[in-house]
C-alpha positions in Angstrom: -68.5 -102.0 -26.6 -70.4 -104.3 -28.9 -69.2 -105.0 -32.4 -71.2 -106.3 -35.4 -70.4 -109.7 -36.6 -68.3 -109.8 -39.8 -70.4 -111.2 -42.7 -69.3 -112.6 -46.0 -70.9 -111.2 -49.2 -72.6 -113.7 -51.5 -70.3 -115.5 -53.8 -70.2 -118.4 -56.3 -67.2 -120.3 -55.1 -67.5 -124.1 -54.8 -65.5 -126.6 -52.8 -65.2 -130.2 -54.0 -63.9 -133.4 -52.4 -62.8 -136.2 -54.7 -63.2 -139.6 -53.1 -63.3 -138.5 -49.5 -62.7 -141.4 -47.0 -63.2 -140.0 -43.5 -66.7 -139.0 -42.5 -65.7 -136.5 -39.7 -63.4 -134.6 -42.2 -66.3 -134.3 -44.6 -68.6 -133.2 -41.8 -66.2 -130.5 -40.8 -66.0 -129.3 -44.4 -69.8 -129.3 -44.7 -69.9 -127.0 -41.7 -67.3 -124.8 -43.3 -69.3 -124.6 -46.5 -72.5 -123.7 -44.7 -70.8 -121.0 -42.6 -69.3 -119.5 -45.7 -72.2 -119.9 -48.1 -70.2 -122.2 -50.3 -71.6 -125.1 -52.3 -70.0 -128.5 -51.5 -69.5 -131.1 -54.3 -68.7 -134.7 -53.4 -67.3 -137.2 -55.9 -68.1 -140.9 -55.5 -67.0 -143.3 -54.3 -67.1 -142.1 -50.7 -65.4 -144.1 -47.9 -68.5 -143.8 -45.8 -72.3 -143.5 -46.0 -74.0 -140.1 -45.9 -76.0 -141.5 -43.0 -72.8 -142.2 -41.0 -73.2 -141.0 -37.4 -69.7 -139.5 -37.4 -70.5 -137.4 -40.4 -73.7 -136.1 -38.8 -71.9 -135.5 -35.5 -69.1 -133.4 -37.0 -71.5 -131.5 -39.3 -73.8 -130.9 -36.3 -77.1 -129.1 -37.2 -75.5 -127.5 -40.3 -76.1 -130.5 -42.6 -79.7 -129.6 -43.5 -78.6 -126.2 -44.7 -75.7 -127.5 -46.8 -75.9 -126.9 -50.6 -74.7 -130.3 -51.6 -74.2 -131.8 -55.1 -73.2 -135.5 -55.5 -71.3 -136.7 -58.6 -71.3 -140.4 -59.4 -67.7 -140.3 -60.7 -64.9 -138.0 -61.7 -66.0 -137.8 -65.3 -69.5 -136.6 -64.3 -68.0 -134.1 -61.9 -65.6 -132.6 -64.5 -68.3 -132.5 -67.1 -70.8 -130.7 -64.8 -68.4 -128.1 -63.5 -66.3 -127.4 -66.6 -69.4 -127.3 -68.8 -70.8 -124.7 -66.3 -67.7 -122.6 -66.9 -66.2 -123.2 -63.5 -62.4 -123.1 -63.3 -61.0 -125.9 -61.2 -58.1 -125.3 -58.8 -56.6 -128.6 -57.7 -55.2 -128.4 -54.2 -52.2 -130.8 -53.9 -49.6 -130.9 -51.2 -46.1 -130.0 -52.5 -47.2 -129.2 -56.1 -48.3 -126.1 -58.0 -48.3 -122.4 -57.3 -48.8 -121.0 -53.8 -52.4 -120.1 -52.9 -51.0 -116.7 -52.1 -50.2 -116.2 -55.8 -53.3 -117.9 -57.3 -55.8 -115.6 -59.1 -59.0 -117.0 -57.6 -62.2 -115.7 -59.2 -65.9 -115.9 -58.3 -67.3 -119.1 -59.8 -64.1 -121.1 -59.3 -64.1 -124.6 -57.8 -61.5 -125.6 -55.2 -60.8 -129.3 -55.4 -59.3 -131.4 -52.7 -58.5 -135.1 -52.8 -59.0 -138.0 -50.4 -57.1 -138.2 -47.1 -54.6 -140.8 -48.3 -53.6 -140.6 -51.9 -54.8 -137.1 -52.6 -56.1 -136.2 -56.1 -56.3 -138.8 -58.9 -53.2 -138.5 -61.2 -55.5 -138.5 -64.2 -57.3 -135.4 -63.0 -54.0 -133.6 -62.3 -52.8 -134.6 -65.8 -55.8 -133.0 -67.4 -55.4 -129.7 -65.4 -51.6 -129.3 -64.8 -51.7 -125.5 -64.8 -54.4 -125.5 -62.2 -52.4 -127.0 -59.3 -52.1 -125.0 -56.1 -50.6 -125.6 -52.7 -50.6 -124.2 -49.2 -47.2 -123.0 -48.1 -45.9 -124.8 -45.1 -42.7 -125.6 -43.2 -40.0 -127.5 -45.1 -40.1 -131.3 -44.8 -43.4 -131.4 -43.1 -46.0 -133.9 -44.5 -49.4 -132.3 -45.0 -52.4 -130.7 -43.4 -55.6 -132.4 -42.5 -58.0 -132.1 -45.5 -60.6 -130.2 -43.5 -57.9 -127.7 -42.3 -56.6 -127.4 -45.9 -60.1 -126.8 -47.2 -60.6 -123.9 -44.7 -57.3 -122.3 -45.6 -57.8 -122.4 -49.3 -61.4 -121.4 -49.2 -60.8 -118.4 -47.0 -57.8 -117.3 -49.1 -60.1 -117.5 -52.2 -62.8 -115.5 -50.4 -60.3 -112.9 -49.4 -59.2 -112.5 -53.0 -62.8 -111.8 -54.0 -63.1 -108.8 -51.7 
C-alpha cells in the first residue's frame, strides 16, 4: 500500500539564532527551516563564515532554497521582528514555561541562543514573560541547539493545526 507524504500547510513562523557559533548546527537548522517552510533569521556576530564548508555540508543542497534574513546585531533583530508584530519566544534551558503549555501563534518567532552561553541576558530581561523551555530529564544539561530547534519548531507547528 502506498501512502501520501504528509505535508505542512503554509505558515508564518520564524526561527532565529542569536550569535550562533557552530557552522554544522546552523546548517542542520537551515535544512530544518527549508523542510518546514520556515524563515531563518541569523543575528551577528556569527562564529563562522557563511561560506564555511561545514555549513554547506550540513545544509546540503537545501541552502539555496533557504529564506534567510541576516541581522547586524540584536537591536536590529528586535526592531525588525517586533516592529513587524512578531511575538518572540525565547528558548532557554531550565527557564520559562514548558513548550507544551506555550500558546504559539502563526507569525511568532522562536529564538535560540548560541551553543555556549545561550541567549543574551539583556534580551531575556526585555522579554521575561516570553521564556520557554523543552521538558527534559531532571539534572541533565541541555540538548544540542539544532535538536532543540526541531523540537520547538514542530511543537509550534503542531499548535497551529
